[in-house]
C-alpha positions as CSV (number, residue, x, y, z in Angstrom):
1,M,103.5,-58.7,35.0
2,R,101.5,-55.9,35.6
3,R,98.6,-56.5,37.6
4,P,95.3,-55.7,36.2
5,L,93.2,-53.0,38.1
6,V,89.5,-52.4,38.7
7,D,87.2,-49.7,40.2
8,I,84.0,-50.3,40.0
9,T,81.3,-47.4,41.5
10,I,77.8,-48.1,42.2
11,G,75.7,-45.2,43.3
12,K,77.8,-43.5,46.4
13,L,79.9,-46.8,46.4
14,V,83.6,-47.2,45.5
15,F,84.8,-51.0,45.4
16,S,88.2,-51.3,43.8
17,Y,88.0,-55.4,43.8
18,A,85.8,-58.4,42.9
19,N,85.3,-61.5,43.1
20,E,84.3,-61.9,39.5
21,L,83.1,-59.7,36.9
22,Q,81.6,-60.2,33.2
23,I,80.7,-57.3,30.4
24,E,79.0,-58.8,27.7
25,S,78.5,-57.0,24.5
26,T,77.1,-57.6,21.0
27,W,75.8,-55.2,18.2
28,K,73.4,-58.1,17.5
29,E,71.2,-57.5,21.0
30,F,70.1,-53.9,22.3
31,T,71.5,-54.6,25.3
32,D,75.3,-54.3,27.4
33,T,75.0,-56.6,30.4
34,A,77.9,-56.9,33.3
35,T,77.5,-58.9,36.0
36,I,79.9,-58.4,39.2
37,R,80.4,-60.9,41.9
38,L,81.2,-59.5,45.4
39,P,81.9,-60.9,48.9
40,R,78.7,-61.8,50.5
41,N,80.0,-60.5,54.4
42,L,81.2,-57.2,52.9
43,R,80.7,-54.3,55.6
44,L,81.0,-50.6,55.1
45,Q,80.4,-48.3,58.0
46,E,78.6,-51.1,59.8
47,N,75.7,-52.0,57.6
48,E,75.1,-54.7,55.2
49,L,76.3,-54.2,51.7
50,L,72.5,-55.4,50.6
51,K,70.9,-52.2,52.1
52,L,74.0,-49.7,50.6
53,M,72.9,-50.3,47.2
54,K,69.1,-49.9,45.1
55,V,68.2,-51.3,41.5
56,G,68.5,-47.9,39.5
57,D,72.2,-47.3,41.2
58,R,74.0,-46.1,38.5
59,V,77.2,-48.3,37.5
60,V,80.2,-47.6,35.9
61,I,82.8,-50.2,36.0
62,K,87.0,-49.4,34.6
63,L,90.0,-52.0,34.0
64,G,93.4,-51.2,33.2
65,Y,96.1,-51.9,34.4
66,E,98.6,-50.5,36.7
67,D,101.0,-47.9,35.4
68,E,98.9,-46.8,32.9
69,S,94.8,-44.8,33.2
70,M,92.2,-47.3,33.9
71,S,89.3,-46.2,31.1
72,A,84.8,-47.1,31.2
73,E,84.7,-50.8,29.9
74,F,80.5,-50.4,31.4
75,M,78.4,-47.7,31.9
76,G,74.9,-48.0,33.0
77,Y,72.2,-49.3,36.2
78,L,72.1,-52.0,38.7
79,T,69.2,-53.8,37.7
80,A,69.0,-57.1,40.3
81,I,70.9,-57.8,43.1
82,K,70.6,-61.9,44.2
83,P,71.9,-62.6,47.8
84,N,73.6,-65.6,47.0
85,T,77.2,-66.6,47.7
86,P,78.8,-64.8,46.9
87,L,77.0,-61.1,46.4
88,E,75.9,-61.0,42.6
89,L,74.6,-57.9,41.0
90,S,73.4,-57.7,37.1
91,C,73.6,-54.4,35.5
92,E,72.1,-52.9,32.4
93,D,73.2,-50.6,30.1
94,E,71.4,-47.3,29.1
95,S,69.3,-49.3,27.3
96,W,67.6,-49.9,30.4
97,Q,66.6,-46.7,30.8
98,L,63.8,-47.2,27.0
99,K,62.3,-49.7,28.4
100,K,60.7,-47.9,31.2
101,E,58.6,-44.8,30.2
102,P,55.5,-46.0,27.6
103,I,54.6,-43.5,24.7
104,S,52.5,-42.9,22.6
105,K,52.7,-41.0,19.4
106,T,52.3,-41.1,15.3
107,F,54.1,-40.2,12.8
108,K,53.6,-39.5,8.9
109,K,56.4,-40.2,6.8
110,T,59.9,-39.5,7.9
111,T,62.8,-40.9,8.9
112,V,64.4,-43.4,11.6
113,L,66.8,-40.5,12.4
114,R,64.0,-38.0,12.8
115,M,61.6,-40.1,14.5
116,M,63.3,-41.5,16.7
117,G,65.5,-37.6,17.4
118,S,61.6,-36.7,18.4
119,L,61.6,-39.5,20.8
120,L,65.4,-39.6,22.1
121,S,66.0,-36.2,22.2
122,A,68.5,-36.3,25.0
123,Y,70.6,-38.4,23.5
124,E,72.9,-38.2,20.2
125,I,72.1,-40.5,17.8
126,I,73.6,-41.7,14.9
127,G,73.2,-44.8,12.5
128,F,70.7,-45.6,8.9
129,D,68.3,-43.0,8.2
130,S,66.3,-44.9,6.0
131,E,62.6,-43.7,4.9
132,I,59.7,-45.4,6.4
133,S,56.1,-44.4,5.9
134,A,53.8,-43.7,8.1
135,M,54.4,-45.3,12.3
136,V,51.9,-45.2,15.2
137,I,52.5,-45.8,18.5
138,S,50.6,-46.3,21.1
139,K,51.4,-47.1,24.8
140,S,54.8,-48.4,23.6
141,T,58.6,-48.3,25.1
142,P,61.4,-47.0,23.0
143,A,63.3,-49.9,23.6
144,Q,60.1,-51.9,22.2
145,V,60.3,-48.8,19.2
146,L,63.7,-49.7,18.4
147,E,62.7,-53.9,18.6
148,Q,60.0,-52.9,15.8
149,L,62.2,-51.4,13.2
150,K,64.6,-54.6,13.8
151,E,61.1,-56.8,13.0
152,S,60.5,-54.4,10.4
153,Y,63.9,-52.6,8.1
154,G,66.2,-55.2,9.9
155,L,68.1,-52.0,10.9
156,N,69.8,-53.5,14.6
157,S,70.1,-50.9,17.7
158,F,72.6,-50.4,20.4
159,F,74.3,-48.1,22.9
160,R,78.5,-47.9,22.1
161,L,80.2,-45.4,24.5
162,N,82.4,-42.2,23.4
163,N,84.2,-40.3,25.7
164,E,81.9,-42.0,27.8
165,K,78.6,-40.6,27.3
166,P,75.7,-42.9,25.7
167,V,76.1,-42.9,21.5
168,L,72.7,-44.7,19.9
169,V,74.0,-46.0,17.5
170,I,70.5,-47.5,15.0
171,G,71.1,-50.4,11.8
172,K,75.4,-49.9,11.3
173,P,77.3,-52.3,13.4
174,Y,80.6,-52.1,12.1
175,S,80.6,-47.8,13.4
176,G,82.9,-45.7,15.0
177,Q,85.6,-48.2,15.7
178,S,88.5,-47.3,13.2
179,S,91.5,-49.2,14.9
180,D,93.0,-51.9,14.3
181,F,94.3,-54.5,17.5
182,E,96.9,-57.1,16.2
183,Y,97.4,-60.3,17.5
184,T,100.0,-63.3,16.6
185,F,98.9,-67.1,16.7
186,S,101.3,-69.4,19.3
187,K,102.1,-65.2,20.8
188,D,99.1,-63.0,21.6
189,I,96.2,-65.3,21.4
190,L,95.9,-67.8,25.2
191,A,92.6,-69.8,23.8
192,H,90.6,-70.1,21.0
193,N,88.4,-72.2,18.6
194,L,88.7,-70.6,15.1
195,E,88.3,-72.5,12.2
196,F,90.0,-71.5,8.9
197,K,86.8,-71.8,5.8
198,R,87.1,-70.8,2.3
199,K,84.4,-68.9,0.2
200,E,83.0,-71.6,-2.1
201,D,83.4,-74.2,0.9
202,I,80.0,-72.4,3.1
203,K,76.7,-72.8,1.4
204,L,74.4,-70.1,2.2
205,K,70.6,-69.6,1.1
206,V,69.5,-66.5,2.4
207,I,65.1,-65.3,2.0
208,A,63.9,-61.3,1.8
209,I,60.6,-60.6,2.9
210,S,59.0,-57.2,2.1
211,N,55.9,-56.5,4.4
212,N,53.4,-54.3,2.4
213,R,51.3,-51.9,4.6
214,D,49.2,-53.0,2.1
215,G,49.3,-56.5,3.6
216,S,51.0,-58.4,0.2
217,K,54.7,-59.6,0.2
218,I,57.1,-59.2,-1.7
219,E,60.2,-62.5,-2.0
220,V,63.8,-63.0,-3.0
221,Q,66.1,-66.0,-2.4
222,V,69.8,-65.7,-3.0
223,G,72.1,-67.5,-3.1
224,D,72.9,-71.3,-2.8
225,A,69.9,-73.5,-3.2
226,D,71.0,-76.0,-0.7
227,G,72.7,-74.0,1.8
228,E,72.1,-72.9,5.1
229,E,69.1,-70.4,5.5
230,R,68.4,-67.1,6.8
231,T,65.7,-64.8,6.6
232,L,65.3,-61.4,6.9
233,N,62.2,-58.8,7.5
234,F,61.9,-55.5,6.1
235,Y,58.5,-53.5,5.1
236,N,57.8,-52.1,2.1
237,V,60.6,-52.8,0.5
238,S,60.7,-52.8,-3.6
239,K,62.9,-56.3,-5.4
240,A,65.1,-54.8,-6.5
241,T,66.0,-53.2,-2.8
242,L,65.3,-56.6,-1.3
243,T,68.2,-58.1,-3.5
244,E,70.6,-56.0,-2.5
245,L,69.8,-56.2,0.6
246,A,69.8,-60.3,0.6
247,T,73.3,-60.0,-1.9
248,V,75.0,-57.8,1.3
249,E,74.4,-60.5,3.5
250,I,75.6,-63.1,1.5
251,D,79.0,-60.9,0.7
252,K,79.0,-60.9,4.8
253,M,78.8,-64.2,6.0
254,K,80.7,-66.2,2.4
255,Y,84.6,-65.1,2.6
256,D,87.5,-66.1,3.1
257,G,88.4,-66.3,7.2
258,Y,88.5,-67.7,10.1
259,R,84.6,-68.3,12.3
260,G,84.6,-68.5,16.2
261,S,86.2,-66.4,19.4
262,L,89.8,-66.1,20.8
263,T,90.7,-64.9,23.8
264,V,93.3,-62.3,24.6
265,S,94.6,-60.6,26.9
266,G,92.8,-57.4,28.2
267,Q,95.4,-54.8,27.0
268,H,93.6,-53.8,24.6
269,K,90.7,-52.4,24.8
270,A,89.0,-54.2,21.8
271,V,85.1,-53.6,21.6
272,H,82.5,-54.7,19.7
273,G,83.1,-53.0,16.0
274,S,87.1,-53.5,16.4
275,V,89.1,-54.4,14.2
276,V,90.8,-57.6,14.9
277,K,94.4,-58.1,12.6
278,L,95.2,-61.3,12.7
279,T,98.6,-63.1,11.9
280,D,99.8,-67.0,11.1
281,N,103.1,-67.5,10.8
282,T,102.8,-70.8,10.2
283,Y,100.5,-70.2,7.4
284,P,100.6,-66.8,6.6
285,E,98.2,-66.7,3.6
286,R,95.5,-67.2,6.4
287,G,96.4,-63.5,7.5
288,G,93.5,-60.7,8.2
289,R,91.8,-58.0,9.1
290,F,87.9,-59.2,10.9
291,F,85.5,-57.1,12.6
292,V,84.3,-58.0,16.6
293,E,80.4,-59.4,16.9
294,K,80.6,-59.9,20.2
295,A,83.1,-59.4,23.1
296,I,83.0,-60.5,26.4
297,T,85.7,-59.1,28.7
298,K,85.9,-60.7,32.3
299,F,88.4,-59.4,35.8
300,G,88.7,-62.1,38.5
301,N,91.2,-64.0,40.5
302,Q,91.7,-65.8,37.0
303,G,93.2,-62.3,35.5
304,F,91.7,-60.0,33.1
305,T,91.0,-60.7,29.6
306,R,88.6,-60.5,26.5
307,E,87.0,-63.2,24.5
308,L,86.6,-62.0,21.0
309,T,84.0,-63.7,18.5
310,L,85.1,-62.6,15.2
311,G,83.1,-61.7,12.3
312,A,83.1,-60.5,8.5
313,K,86.8,-59.9,6.9
314,A,87.2,-55.9,7.1
């Protein structure tokens, strides 16, 4: 069995081991996080470890297996040092930089990418370039502006690594990940809590609300009257567009396929937005391709694994 390897850089320090490491990433949250646990009594150059690192230090985590190249799984910053036993380090990805400096600026009618490009010119930004009305930013951080876009237009934002560079993605959760990772039940899947559901068995009602600039509201409902309720909020959107957006949400949630998560080895770099192709030799009709909504990567004494939460059918 090949030995899993880790390479952790924190500021000028480099570690090839960890008691425990966990990286959590999902397009539903703006921030990816990493938690690193190291031996408390570790000493380097006769100095205590706590004296050799500080909040804000650059963090790069690479994972892989012996006899193959390692790839960057996380790039970000040290955000907290907890002097527990073992020593616990909390990290956030590039989003941490967008939470620091408040800005004030006024935009007339523009588009999402044009506005964020002017605020964050140092980053490559891709995503849904919808038109937005005038926007006044008053002492808000870029992260708060992105949160406002989420609340007003339903546009989730997150950073994705592309050739080890952070790219800001707005409103397109499944963009940039085209490769399929194939897993077969009773062969490649170490554990799972997956449940197969049929489309007709799922009851779902989506309420879409447009908060208009004049203070009025438009509301539409799509789906099953007695279904589980989901509410989407948008800003200054027509009734026809609201209906279309609500229908898209219904289609994402109502499908024949698996719900839940599966745990696999860390061999394939499956991240949120990746496509997982499942094969079930017992029930072939239940196979299919599904997007990954969330990935939890773990490394430590128990090995190197990924827990993948499945989303819509690809």
